[in-house]
Residue, then its C-alpha position, 0 to 999 in steps of 0.5 A: m211623081a204619081l204612081s200609076e194604078g193597074t187593073v186586075v185582068r186575072v185572079n188565080g187564088p191568092v195570085v193576081e195579074a194586073t196590067g197598066m202598072d207602069g213603073a212598078t218594081m219587084l217586091e213592091l207593096v200594092e193594094v188590091g181592090s176596093e178593100r185595099l188587100p195588101g199584096e206584093v209584086v213577084a213577077l213583071e213580064g210584058g207589061v203584066a205584073t203578078v201580085q201575091v195577095y196576103e189575104y183571102t181574095g174571094g169576091l175579087g175579079p177582073g177590073a179591080r184597081v191595083r194601087p202601088r205603094g212605092e215601097p217594099l213590104a216593111a216591118e214597123l219596129g219600136p217600143g211595144l213589140l215585146g209581149g205582143v202577138f202579131d200576124g205574118m205582116l206584123r199586124r197586131l192581133h192582141g186586142a184586135e177583133d176575133f177576125l180581121a176584116p179584109g184589108a184591115r191594118p191594125a197598127t203594129l205599135p200601140r198609138d194610144r200608149r206613151v212610154p218613158f224616154e230617158p236620153g242617153t247622150a247630149a245634143g251637139g256632137d256627131v252620131a253614127p248609125g247605131a248610136v244609142l240616143g236613149t232608152v225606154a224602160e219597156t219592161r223589167a226584163l229588157e231595156h229598149r235602146v233607141l238607136v240612130p237608124p241605119g243610113t242616118a248620120g251627122r250632127l245631133e241637132w236636137l234631143a228630146e228631154r226626159g219624159e213620156y212620148g208616143v212612138d210617132d213623136t220626134i225624139a231627135v234630129v240627126g243631120g236634119a233628119e227627124v228620128s222617132l221611137a218607131q222605124r220601118w225596115p224592109v223585111r227581106r233586106p238584112r239589117p246592116f252590121v260592122r262584121r260577123l264574129p266567130v261563135t265562141a259561147p254556147l246557147v244554153t237550152g237547159q235540155r241535157v241531150l242538146d247541151l251535152f251532146y249536140p250543142i249550138g253556139r250563140g249566133s249559130s243555126g239549127a234544125v229540128p227535123g222529125g215526123f208528126g207526133t215526135g215532139k218538135t213543138v214541145l221541144l222548141q217551146q221548152i227551148a223558148k222557156w228556158c234558153d239563156a237568150d235575152v229575147i225570143v221571137y217565136v214564129g208559128c208558121g202554118e201551125r195549128g191554132n190550138e198549138m199557138a194558143d198553148v204557146l201564148v198561155e204557157l209563156s204568159e204563165l211561166e215565170d221569168p227566172v230573171t225578173g220574176e214576171s211573165l216570160l212573155g215580157r221578153t217574147v215576140l210572137v208571130a202567129n201565122t196559123s194554118n187557117m190564115p192566108v197561106l201567102a202571109r206564111e211566106a212573109s212571116i219568116h222574113t218578118g220574124v228575122t227582121v224583128a230579131e235583128y232589130f233587138r240584136d242591133m241593141g246588143y242583145d242575144v236573140v233566138l228565133i224559133a220558126d215552127s215550121t219551115s216545111r210549111w213555109a216551103e209549102a207556101l213557096r211551092e204554092v206561089a211557084s205553081r200559081t205563077g207558072q214557075l218550072p217545078a223542081e223536086e216534089g213540085y218545090p221551086a228551083g230556088l228552094a235551096s237559095e231561099l233556105a240559105s238566105f234565111y239561115e244566113r241571117a243567123a250570126a253573132v255580129e259587131t253592131l253598127g254602134g260598136g256593141e255585140g249581139s247575136v241571132t240564133i235561128l232554130g227551124a223545125v222541119s216536118p218531112p211528110g211521112g218522116d222522110m228525111s230525104e225530101p227536099v226541105s230536110a235535105h237542103t236544110r242540113r246543108f245550111v245549119r250548124c246542128s241538127w236535132s233529129l227526132d226519132r219516132d220510136l223514141a217518141y212512142a216509147r215516151h222518151y222525151p226529148a226524142v232526140s236521136w243520138r244516131q242521126s243528130w250532129s253538131r258542127d259547133a261541138e269543138v268550139i263549145a268544148e273550148w268554151h267549157f275548157l276556159q270555164r275550167d271544165s277540161g273534161w267536158q269533151e272527153r265525157r261527151e265523146r265517151a258517152l256517144s261512143l257508149l251509145a253507138e256501141a250499145d246500138r250495135l250490140e242490141a241488134v246482136a242481142q236480139l238475135v242471140g240474147a243478151a246473156s250470150l254476150p261477153a261481160s264487157e259488152r253487157l256492161v256497155l249495154l248497162a251503161a247505155r241504159l243508164l245514160r238513156a234513162g238518167v241523162l238523155q231523158q228529161s221530164a218537161l213537167s217536172p219542176t226539178d227536171s224541166y230545166s237542167p243547168p250546165e253544172k247539173q248536166s255535167a254532174l249527171l253525166a259524170l255520175v253515169l260514167a263513174v258507175h260504168d268505170r266502177c262496174r268494169r273494175l269490179h268485174e275485172r276483180g272477179v265480181a260476176i256480171e250477173r251480180i253487177e246487173a242485179a245491183d240497185l242502181s235506181d238512184v242513178v236514174h232518179a238523180r235527175d228528178a230527185t235533186p233540185v235544179d241547182g243540185a250539182g252538189e247533191v248529184d255528186g253526193i249520190r255518186e259517192r253513195v252509189l259507188a260505195g254501195l257497188e264496192e259491197l258487191e265484192 
């Protein structure tokens, strides 16, 4: 049945109203005007279809034709995603013109490239959705597993032999259906899995303040709220570089173009510690910068999650970084205002909380259709206007994530990196991660974490008193707390993103540095109990404690233990 074309009757910025589209459905993809601008149906009322157009609508007017595509907005998935740069609709930008022409449709996957396919089974048996048909050696960093698509099952009637194929070539026939290397999936529909799995292991980020105090599990979700200039993008870039995920999907949602360019350059120059090649080889970059059409920004989040779920279904651990969800919410607000929706708090649509919930809900550790295990961990930056953490996006986000790494403006201006506030940050995964450390034979991890957080909280209270009466007026026990907190901040929490030995810190070195500071605090307390004056303890040279993080190699947990013994021995000489 032929789909009926509609006619534009009203243009309101990126929102178009059209009549005559009998049979149109919600969220159906359409083409608008002579340039076939891509759009999506967002409302149907009284024979009028409201379409949000994903490109600039200058020159578009009443009378233009609207052609339905008969399908929702979908992403093309297959070999060729890794190392690529795409826009919010997953159109390939790498190798394209400086500016895409209106209505341009550069292919997501390169059509002129043939990839080596290695069959992983034999024809003749029955296969279910998610079964591995074969593999493609796409990069040295990752083996691309070709799966039976969801919704396809039956007898494997034919399977291609070993050789090189294009992404559109048929490599199998399952139950009468042809299967190629590429497949399409609607971006707003979560990909299916067998069941959710409990979070049992941490995502190691290499950033001490996160892994030690506010850990996040694989398959969990987290937010990074912070005002302008507090270091959200730098922190997320560090996580993208160093976390132990198999695949990184980085969505630049409304970010400045120069920042996205920096991300691309750094990922291409940074060496992957596993393969020795460019880290970009295991990264998919979705760039929808602030100078691109605003409504494509709204789609970019869903596109990024769909790509992440695609690699999850292969059995990989994927991290999705969305920078930032606040600018995504601004796109939702613009759509809502132009379609006449009743505004809620600060002009955001009433469904903002539901939209955020559906996004973070797609983070999960799962049993895949093929019987394996994979995960998607979602990290979203939040940029509240004026640093107001009570605004709707920040408030709703905290309801749906498992951890929050709040960035503090005062710490950022004091050049304390990462500027993660120990007063406002929290993690609901900490108890589970403590069990994981216990099973890894680090039974003291939870006790050290709780003790360090207690010292930091007590020091914050005492510093407010010290500003009134002076630190010298405090009892010796409280001055020792202030000393320990200073060592914690400078020797553990602070981390240099530019240092080759401190940019990344493995769990063993993290634990050793925290144990060093706590051991020094214990020794200082015992020295005071044995009669050593607090002034002598405060005057002791503890610079080795502060510099241990940078003066030891990345895998230098043993060297940190040696520094601890040396510092403790030096403190004993104070008696």
